[in-house]
C-alpha positions in Angstrom: 0.2 0.1 0.0 1.4 3.6 -0.8 2.3 5.1 2.5 4.3 8.2 3.3 6.4 7.9 6.3 7.0 10.6 8.6 10.3 9.8 10.3 12.3 11.4 13.5 16.0 11.7 13.0 18.7 12.5 15.7 19.6 15.8 16.5 22.9 15.4 16.7 24.7 12.2 17.5 23.6 9.7 14.4 23.2 6.3 16.6 20.4 8.4 18.1 17.8 6.7 15.4 15.3 4.0 16.2 15.3 0.6 14.7 12.2 1.0 13.0 13.0 4.0 11.3 16.3 2.3 9.9 13.9 -0.3 8.5 11.7 2.2 7.0 14.3 4.1 5.5 15.5 0.9 4.3 12.6 -0.7 2.9 11.2 2.5 1.4 11.4 3.2 -2.6 12.1 6.7 -2.0 13.6 9.0 0.6 12.2 12.9 0.6 14.1 15.2 2.6 14.7 18.8 3.9 18.4 18.8 2.9 19.7 16.0 0.7 23.2 16.6 2.0 22.6 16.2 5.3 20.1 13.1 5.0 22.6 11.3 2.7 25.5 11.4 5.6 22.7 9.8 8.1 21.9 6.9 5.2 25.7 6.8 4.7 26.4 6.1 8.4 23.9 3.1 8.1 24.8 1.9 4.9 21.7 2.7 3.1 21.2 3.9 -0.3 17.7 5.2 -1.7 17.1 7.9 -4.2 16.9 11.2 -2.4 14.5 14.4 -3.4 14.3 17.9 -1.6 11.0 18.8 0.1 12.1 22.0 2.1 10.6 24.7 3.3 10.5 26.9 0.1 9.3 24.1 -2.3 7.2 22.1 0.2 3.8 22.8 -1.8 5.7 21.6 -4.9 7.4 19.0 -4.0 4.2 17.2 -2.1 2.6 17.2 -5.8 5.5 15.2 -6.9 5.4 13.2 -3.8 1.8 12.2 -4.4 2.6 11.5 -7.9 5.4 9.0 -6.5 2.5 7.5 -4.3 -0.2 7.0 -6.9 2.6 4.6 -9.0 2.1 2.2 -5.8 5.3 3.2 -4.1 6.5 4.4 -0.6 8.2 7.5 0.9 9.9 8.3 3.6 10.1 11.6 4.5 13.3 12.8 7.2 13.8 16.8 8.1 17.4 17.7 8.8 16.8 16.8 12.6 14.3 15.4 15.1 10.7 14.9 14.3 9.0 17.1 10.9 6.8 19.4 11.5 7.8 20.8 14.8 9.5 23.8 13.9 10.5 22.0 10.6 8.9 21.4 7.0 6.4 18.3 6.8 3.2 19.7 7.7 2.2 21.1 4.1 3.2 17.9 3.1 1.3 15.7 5.3 -1.9 17.4 4.4 -1.3 16.9 0.4 -1.0 13.6 0.8 -3.9 13.0 3.2 -6.1 14.9 1.2 -5.1 12.7 -1.9 -6.3 9.6 -0.1 -2.7 8.2 0.8 -1.8 6.8 4.5 0.6 8.8 6.4 2.2 6.8 9.5 4.2 8.2 12.3 7.6 6.8 12.8 8.4 8.6 16.4 12.0 9.1 17.6 14.1 12.2 18.8 12.9 15.6 19.5 14.9 18.4 20.8 11.6 19.9 22.7 11.3 16.2 24.6 15.1 16.0 24.9 15.2 18.9 26.6 12.4 18.4 28.8 13.8 15.3 30.0 16.7 16.6 31.7 14.7 19.8 32.9 13.5 18.8 35.8 10.4 20.1 35.3 7.4 19.3 37.9 4.9 21.7 36.0 2.0 19.9 34.0 1.6 22.5 30.9 4.5 23.7 28.6 3.8 25.2 25.5 6.2 24.7 22.4 6.6 27.9 20.5 9.3 27.1 18.1 11.0 29.6 16.5 10.4 32.8 17.6 10.3 36.4 15.3 14.2 37.5 14.3 12.1 41.0 14.7 12.8 42.6 18.0 9.7 44.2 18.2 7.4 40.7 17.4 9.9 38.4 19.7 9.4 40.8 22.8 5.8 41.0 22.3 5.1 37.0 21.8 7.4 36.6 25.2 5.7 38.9 27.2 2.3 36.9 25.8 3.5 33.5 27.1 5.3 34.7 30.0 1.8 36.4 31.0 0.2 33.1 30.6 2.4 31.9 34.0 3.0 28.6 32.4 6.3 26.9 31.4 7.2 27.3 27.6 9.8 26.0 25.1 11.4 28.1 22.3 14.3 27.2 20.2 17.3 30.0 18.9 20.1 30.6 17.4 23.2 31.4 18.6 23.3 34.6 17.0 20.1 36.1 18.4 20.7 34.2 22.1 21.7 37.1 23.7 18.4 39.6 22.7 16.3 36.8 23.9 17.8 36.6 26.9 18.1 40.2 27.1 14.2 40.2 26.7 13.4 38.0 29.4 15.8 39.1 32.0 13.9 42.6 31.1 10.2 41.1 31.1 10.9 38.7 34.3 14.3 38.7 35.6 14.0 36.2 38.0 11.9 33.7 35.5 14.0 30.0 36.1 15.7 29.3 33.0 17.2 26.4 31.6 19.4 26.0 28.2 20.5 22.7 26.4 22.6 23.7 23.7 24.4 21.5 20.7 22.1 18.8 22.7 23.1 15.0 21.9 26.8 16.2 20.2 30.2 16.2 21.5 30.1 19.8 23.0 26.6 19.2 24.5 25.6 21.6 27.4 23.1 22.3 29.9 22.7 25.6 31.7 20.0 26.4 34.5 19.7 30.1 36.5 17.8 33.3 36.0 17.5 34.7 32.5 19.7 37.5 34.1 22.5 35.4 35.2 22.4 33.4 32.0 22.7 36.8 30.2 25.8 37.7 32.2 27.2 34.3 31.7 26.6 33.7 28.0 27.6 37.5 27.2 30.8 37.0 28.8 31.4 34.3 25.8 33.6 35.2 22.8 31.2 33.1 20.5 28.6 30.9 21.0 28.1 28.1 18.7 25.4 25.5 17.7 21.3 25.6 18.2 20.1 26.6 21.4 16.6 25.2 23.2 15.8 27.4 25.8 13.1 26.3 28.5 11.2 29.2 30.5 9.8 28.3 33.7 6.6 29.5 34.9 7.6 29.9 38.6 9.8 32.4 39.3 13.0 32.0 41.3 12.3 32.8 44.7 
């Protein structure tokens, strides 16, 4: 049966992939991916050879139509974003909608997620966590959204590039200086790092560094530090 598999892939360490994900990647006819070069490295690491097609944010609608034609031919397709679970701050949602509208089956192959990875080691005991992905790079919109999230009084997780981390921390420090923050940087990679402190303390710490490298996941607790 023609099926699209949404496959979660490692967020860093290439060994963090499930046996089922490897089985699916090995068995499908085509692997669609956010970046063919990135996914090729993963497949090569596990001795898998497949036809790769691009399905990234700026061509997802067009690529989805092509993937539907592949499924119409009775073939199977796996989709993988660059890291983690597709559709979570990654391409994939438009593809899933198009394939499902076309009448084909869409199945998840669960696995790594930066969101789950961060929360698992944060020691968070709150029941509700809002995931907001990447905030706007525009200062006004970013600050406005942070204020909205803080006003909820619940924990939330955002992703940020190393180039904008200080701006994010500065906004939080200004709006809620005593909020507890937990940061995961380069998670599962060689230089992974986890830091917990107030926004003000982390702003001072990271601001003193010569460079900040690697994608960053940020958990802001709904509780303020006493």
